[in-house]
C-alpha positions in Angstrom: -34.0 63.8 57.5 -32.1 65.2 60.5 -30.6 67.3 59.7 -28.5 68.5 63.7 -26.5 65.1 64.1 -22.7 66.1 63.2 -20.5 65.0 60.6 -17.0 64.0 59.7 -16.7 65.4 56.3 -13.0 64.2 56.0 -13.4 60.9 57.0 -17.3 60.1 57.4 -18.7 57.4 54.9 -21.6 58.6 52.5 -23.9 56.9 54.9 -23.1 58.3 58.4 -25.0 61.4 60.0 -28.2 60.3 59.1 -28.9 61.7 56.1 -26.8 64.8 56.5 -24.8 64.1 53.1 -27.8 63.1 51.4 -29.4 66.3 51.9 -26.1 68.0 51.0 -25.9 65.9 47.3 -29.4 66.8 47.0 -28.4 70.6 47.5 -25.6 69.9 44.8 -27.6 68.2 42.0 -30.1 71.7 42.8 -27.1 74.0 42.3 -26.1 71.9 38.9 -29.7 72.5 37.8 -29.8 76.0 38.6 -26.8 76.5 36.5 -27.7 75.2 33.9 -26.8 71.6 33.4 -29.1 68.5 32.6 -29.3 66.6 35.8 -32.1 64.5 36.9 -33.4 62.4 39.3 -32.1 59.2 38.0 -28.6 61.0 37.8 -28.7 61.7 41.4 -29.8 58.4 42.3 -26.2 57.2 40.1 -24.6 59.4 42.4 -26.0 58.1 45.6 -24.7 54.5 44.6 -21.5 55.5 43.8 -21.1 56.8 47.1 -20.7 53.4 47.9 -17.4 52.7 46.1 -16.0 56.3 46.1 -16.7 57.3 49.9 -16.9 61.4 50.1 -14.4 60.7 53.0 -12.5 59.2 50.9 -9.7 60.9 47.8 -12.1 63.9 47.0 -10.7 63.8 43.6 -12.0 60.1 43.2 -15.6 61.9 44.0 -15.1 64.8 42.0 -14.3 62.5 39.0 -17.6 60.2 39.8 -19.7 63.1 40.1 -18.6 64.3 37.4 -19.2 61.7 34.9 -22.2 61.2 36.0 -24.0 64.6 36.2 -21.9 66.2 33.3 -23.6 65.2 29.6 -22.2 68.1 27.4 -18.1 68.5 27.6 -19.3 72.1 27.7 -20.1 72.0 31.0 -17.0 70.4 32.6 -15.7 74.3 33.5 -18.7 74.8 35.2 -19.3 71.6 37.2 -15.7 71.7 38.3 -16.5 75.6 39.3 -19.2 74.4 41.3 -17.8 71.6 43.0 -15.1 74.0 44.1 -17.6 76.1 45.9 -20.1 73.8 47.6 -17.9 71.0 48.7 -14.9 73.2 49.9 -12.8 72.4 53.3 -14.6 73.2 56.8 -12.4 74.8 58.9 -12.5 72.2 61.6 -13.2 68.2 61.0 -16.6 68.3 61.9 -19.0 71.0 61.4 -22.9 71.5 62.7 -23.8 74.3 60.5 -25.8 73.4 56.8 -23.9 74.2 53.7 -26.5 77.1 53.1 -25.9 79.2 56.2 -22.6 78.8 55.6 -22.7 80.1 51.9 -24.6 82.7 53.1 -22.5 84.3 55.8 -19.3 83.9 53.3 -21.3 86.0 50.6 -21.6 89.3 53.4 -17.5 89.1 53.9 -15.8 91.7 52.2 -13.4 89.2 49.7 -9.9 89.9 49.2 -8.2 90.1 46.0 -5.0 88.1 45.1 -3.3 87.7 41.9 -3.7 84.4 40.0 -1.7 81.6 41.3 -0.8 78.3 39.5 -2.6 75.1 40.8 -0.2 72.3 41.0 -1.8 69.8 43.2 -3.6 66.8 41.6 -7.0 67.6 43.6 -9.6 70.1 43.2 -8.2 73.7 44.1 -10.6 73.6 47.2 -7.9 71.2 48.5 -6.1 74.1 49.1 -5.8 75.0 53.4 -5.8 78.7 52.7 -9.4 77.9 50.9 -10.7 77.1 54.6 -14.1 78.0 55.7 -13.3 80.5 58.5 -10.8 82.6 56.1 -11.7 85.7 53.9 -12.9 84.6 50.5 -10.3 85.4 47.9 -11.2 86.4 44.7 -8.6 85.1 41.3 -8.1 88.2 39.4 -7.2 85.0 36.3 -11.3 84.8 36.3 -12.7 88.1 36.1 -12.2 88.1 32.5 -12.0 85.5 29.9 -8.9 85.3 27.7 -11.2 83.3 24.7 -12.9 86.3 24.4 -9.7 88.8 24.5 -8.4 86.8 22.0 -11.1 87.3 19.5 -10.9 91.1 19.2 -7.5 90.8 19.1 -6.0 92.0 15.2 -4.2 89.2 14.0 -1.3 91.5 13.1 -0.6 91.3 16.8 -0.7 87.7 17.5 2.2 86.0 19.5 3.1 82.2 18.5 1.0 81.4 21.2 -1.8 83.0 20.4 -1.8 81.8 16.8 -1.8 78.5 17.9 -4.6 79.0 20.2 -6.4 80.8 17.4 -6.8 77.9 15.5 -8.3 75.9 18.1 -10.7 78.6 18.2 -11.1 78.6 14.3 -12.0 74.9 13.8 -14.8 75.4 16.5 -16.6 77.9 13.8 -19.2 76.0 11.9 -19.7 77.1 8.2 -23.3 76.3 6.7 -23.5 77.9 2.9 -27.4 76.2 3.1 -28.3 74.7 0.0 -29.4 75.5 -3.6 -32.4 73.7 -5.8 -31.4 71.4 -9.1 -33.5 70.5 -11.4 -33.7 67.3 -10.6 -36.9 65.9 -9.3 -37.3 63.7 -6.4 -40.4 62.5 -4.1 -41.8 64.7 -1.5 -44.5 68.2 -0.7 -44.1 69.6 -4.2 -46.4 71.2 -7.2 -45.5 68.2 -9.3 -48.0 65.2 -9.6 -45.2 62.1 -8.6 -47.9 59.7 -11.4 -45.4 56.9 -10.8 -46.1 56.8 -7.4 -49.3 57.8 -7.7 -50.1 54.2 -9.6 -48.1 52.3 -7.9 -50.3 53.7 -4.4 -54.0 53.3 -6.6 -53.0 49.7 -5.9 -53.9 49.3 -2.4 -57.2 51.2 -3.1 -58.1 48.8 -6.3 -56.9 51.1 -9.1 -58.6 54.3 -7.4 -56.3 56.8 -7.1 -56.9 57.7 -4.3 -53.8 59.1 -2.3 -51.7 61.5 -5.0 -47.9 61.5 -4.8 -46.1 64.9 -5.8 -42.5 65.8 -6.7 -40.2 68.5 -5.5 -36.4 70.0 -6.0 -33.5 68.4 -4.6 -31.6 70.7 -3.1 -27.8 70.1 -3.1 -25.0 72.3 -0.8 -23.8 75.2 -2.1 -19.9 75.5 -3.0 -17.8 78.2 -1.9 -14.9 79.9 -3.9 -12.4 81.6 -2.1 -9.3 84.1 -4.0 -7.4 85.8 -1.3 -4.5 88.4 -2.0 -0.5 87.2 -0.7 0.8 90.4 -2.1 3.6 92.7 0.4 0.7 94.5 1.7 -1.5 91.7 3.5 1.4 89.9 4.6 0.8 91.0 8.2 -2.5 88.8 7.9 -1.7 86.2 5.2 -0.6 83.5 7.9 -3.6 83.4 9.5 -5.7 84.1 6.6 -4.6 80.5 5.4 -4.9 78.7 8.4 -8.3 80.3 7.7 -8.8 78.4 5.0 -7.3 75.8 6.0 -10.1 75.2 8.2 -12.8 75.9 5.9 -11.9 72.6 3.8 -11.0 70.8 6.2 -14.8 71.3 7.8 -16.6 69.1 4.6 -17.4 72.2 3.0 -16.6 71.7 -0.9 -14.2 74.8 -1.4 -11.9 75.9 -4.3 -9.5 78.2 -3.2 -6.7 80.1 -5.3 -4.2 82.8 -4.3 -3.0 85.5 -6.4 -0.3 89.0 -6.0 0.4 89.2 -9.8 -0.7 86.0 -11.2 -3.5 84.1 -9.7 -2.3 80.1 -8.5 -5.0 77.0 -7.5 -4.4 75.6 -3.9 -7.2 73.6 -3.2 -4.9 70.1 -2.9 -2.3 72.0 -0.9 -5.3 72.1 1.7 -6.3 68.3 1.6 -2.9 67.9 4.2 -4.5 67.8 7.7 -1.4 69.4 9.1 -2.3 72.1 8.7 1.2 73.5 9.1 2.3 71.4 6.4 -0.5 72.5 4.6 0.3 75.7 4.7 4.2 75.4 4.1 3.1 73.3 0.7 1.2 76.2 -0.1 4.2 78.5 0.4 6.4 76.7 -2.1 3.7 76.6 -4.2 2.9 80.4 -4.6 5.7 81.6 -7.0 4.5 85.5 -6.3 4.6 85.6 -2.8 4.5 88.8 -0.9 5.1 90.6 -4.4 2.9 92.9 -6.3 -0.6 93.2 -6.6 -2.6 92.6 -10.2 -6.0 92.1 -8.6 -8.0 92.8 -11.6 -5.7 90.4 -14.1 -5.9 87.4 -11.2 -10.0 88.1 -11.1 -9.6 87.9 -14.9 -7.6 84.8 -15.3 -10.3 83.1 -12.8 -12.9 84.2 -15.0 -11.6 82.9 -17.9 -9.9 79.7 -17.0 -11.7 79.2 -13.8 -15.3 80.5 -13.3 -17.4 77.9 -15.7 -15.8 74.8 -13.8 -15.8 76.3 -10.3 -18.9 78.5 -10.3 -21.4 75.3 -11.0 -24.9 75.6 -8.9 -24.6 78.8 -7.7 -21.7 78.9 -5.8 -20.8 82.2 -2.9 -17.2 84.1 -3.7 -15.0 85.0 -0.9 -12.4 87.5 -2.1 -9.7 88.9 0.1 -7.9 91.5 0.2 -7.3 95.0 1.1 -7.9 96.6 -2.2 -4.2 98.4 -3.0 -4.0 97.7 -6.8 -1.2 98.8 -9.3 -3.3 97.4 -12.4 -5.9 98.9 -14.4 -8.8 100.1 -12.3 -11.2 99.9 -15.3 -9.9 96.2 -15.8 -10.8 95.2 -12.6 -14.1 96.8 -12.4 -15.2 95.0 -15.9 -13.9 91.6 -14.4 -15.6 92.7 -11.2 -18.7 92.9 -13.1 -18.5 89.4 -14.6 -17.7 87.5 -11.6 -20.9 89.3 -9.7 -22.8 88.0 -12.6 -21.6 84.3 -12.3 -22.3 83.8 -8.1 -25.0 83.3 -6.1 -23.2 86.3 -3.8 -20.0 87.9 -4.2 -18.5 89.0 -0.6 -15.1 91.2 -0.2 -13.1 90.7 3.0 -10.9 93.7 3.5 -8.7 92.9 6.8 -7.9 96.9 7.2 -11.7 97.5 7.6 -11.5 96.9 10.9 -9.6 99.8 11.6 -12.3 102.7 12.9 -11.1 105.6 10.5 -10.4 103.4 7.5 -12.3 104.7 4.4 -12.1 102.4 1.2 -10.4 105.3 -1.1 -7.6 103.3 -2.7 -8.6 103.0 -6.4 -8.5 99.3 -6.4 -11.5 99.4 -3.7 -13.3 102.3 -5.7 -13.6 100.0 -8.7 -14.6 97.1 -7.4 -17.1 98.4 -4.6 -20.1 98.9 -6.7 -20.2 95.3 -7.9 -19.6 93.7 -4.5 -22.4 92.4 -2.6 -20.9 92.5 1.3 -17.9 94.3 2.1 -17.1 93.0 6.0 -14.0 93.2 7.6 -11.2 90.2 8.1 -8.8 91.0 10.7 -9.3 88.9 14.0 -11.8 86.3 15.3 -14.5 87.7 15.9 -15.0 89.0 12.1 -14.6 85.5 11.3 -17.4 84.5 13.5 -19.5 87.5 12.1 -18.9 86.3 8.7 -19.8 82.3 9.2 -23.2 83.5 10.5 -23.6 85.2 7.6 -22.7 82.6 5.5 -25.4 80.3 7.6 -28.1 83.3 6.6 -27.8 83.1 3.3 -31.0 82.3 1.2 -32.0 80.8 -1.9 -32.6 83.6 -3.5 -29.9 87.0 -4.0 -30.5 89.0 -0.8 -30.2 92.4 -0.7 -26.5 93.7 -0.3 -25.2 94.6 3.0 -25.2 98.4 4.2 -22.2 100.4 5.3 -22.2 103.4 6.8 -19.8 105.8 7.9 -18.6 106.6 11.3 -20.6 109.0 13.8 -17.9 111.2 13.4 -18.0 112.1 9.8 -21.6 111.4 10.3 -21.8 114.5 12.5 -20.1 116.7 9.7 -22.3 116.3 6.6 -26.0 116.0 5.8 -28.9 114.7 3.9 -27.8 111.8 1.6 -24.5 112.6 2.9 -24.1 111.9 5.9 -23.7 108.4 5.2 -22.4 106.1 2.5 -24.5 103.0 1.4 -23.4 100.4 0.1 -26.0 98.7 -2.0 -23.8 96.5 -4.6 -23.6 99.0 -6.9 -27.5 100.0 -7.9 -27.1 103.5 -7.0 -23.6 103.9 -8.7 -24.6 101.8 -12.1 -27.8 104.1 -12.1 -25.8 107.3 -12.4 -22.9 107.0 -14.3 -23.8 106.2 -18.2 -23.8 102.4 -19.8 -20.8 100.7 -20.8 -20.5 99.8 -24.2 -18.4 97.1 -23.3 -20.8 95.6 -21.2 -23.7 96.1 -23.4 -25.0 93.1 -25.4 -23.6 92.2 -28.7 -25.9 89.9 -30.2 -27.6 91.6 -33.5 -30.0 90.5 -36.0 -28.5 89.0 -39.2 -30.8 91.8 -41.1 -29.5 94.6 -38.7 -28.6 97.8 -41.2 -29.8 96.0 -44.4 -30.9 98.9 -46.4 -33.3 96.9 -48.5 -35.2 95.8 -45.3 -38.0 98.2 -43.9 -36.4 100.3 -41.0 -33.4 98.2 -41.3 -31.2 101.1 -42.5 -30.4 103.3 -40.5 
């Protein structure tokens, strides 16, 4: 191809210049491939044919939209494509240019950039149409593109959100994937397993004249694991309540089998109120259904009500239980300890989410947390979007069997002051704590043989 022919990039058709535009089109496809876009040779041929109907020298925005429709296959690549299009197809300083775009890029690369504040783009075309972006000018660095607003929003505490950030956070919550894995049932189905499927084996033997040459097997069926969520809406949780309700609604509409409960001084089931697709209406319905909203906290009594009234109905099939609370409790710590032990034995995984755990200097010193910690499998924060993303990843990695508890250590400042085993606090689900304290008679087995203690039975009398 000839590259020394002058081409008018403003008004020339696509076939002008003996192939200069074609070489630039192919070069643009190579740039997109290096950026990670799935651009094949067939897509580039379609773009070349499209220039007959949408010439490059015509409306610049029409050509950009046509190229984006042909070369972009994923929604996440749209922003990257627009950025590459702006840089590659920038308007030169003069109507004609004898230089190749690669040399222009090398020349602009080594020029000192000029930093400018972000300017809102009000034009209909792409950002490159601004005359200030001419090729002979000093390159400009837009401060708005020097950081990611989404990343800042992920790290910000829920208590510091503005109304606009709450709306943006709801969109980011909807992108999270909730998959608690699958559980094995007692029912069997055809597949690679240990048990022989005699019925299917007999049917297959008809093809071999009655000889059982192809042995069929059966395996356990699997079903999605359910989720039970118990959230604290007392006065101490008021800063986080609304965002956590948005989180509960997001999980409910994601297709996950969910049972949701709220508590302050009493327990309230809100699963039916979460059936509304609109999150604002669902939150309003929930607020009206909870009589003790922003009241006191009695975690032990709420967990006891769940264990005695709802556990057998909603914890079938190895459910995962999420308890969201800051641990501030006005109830009986011994009651909370007994009911947490009962709840842990009834579920596949007991996870406690504490919004205060995201603070650097937080320590679980309240009597509610001290009573509940020995029976918690995972003690995790829930104060920003990043912590919810980590929770989603943790739930997606759950195994068929109960995995070892999550280890949580003290900060480095505490570790420097202490030595040996006291330098770190290992949360091992209560195994170490239960081994050190005496057995609780209330948790011991209650079964006794009918002849236990009978004086006429050898060995039966005390």
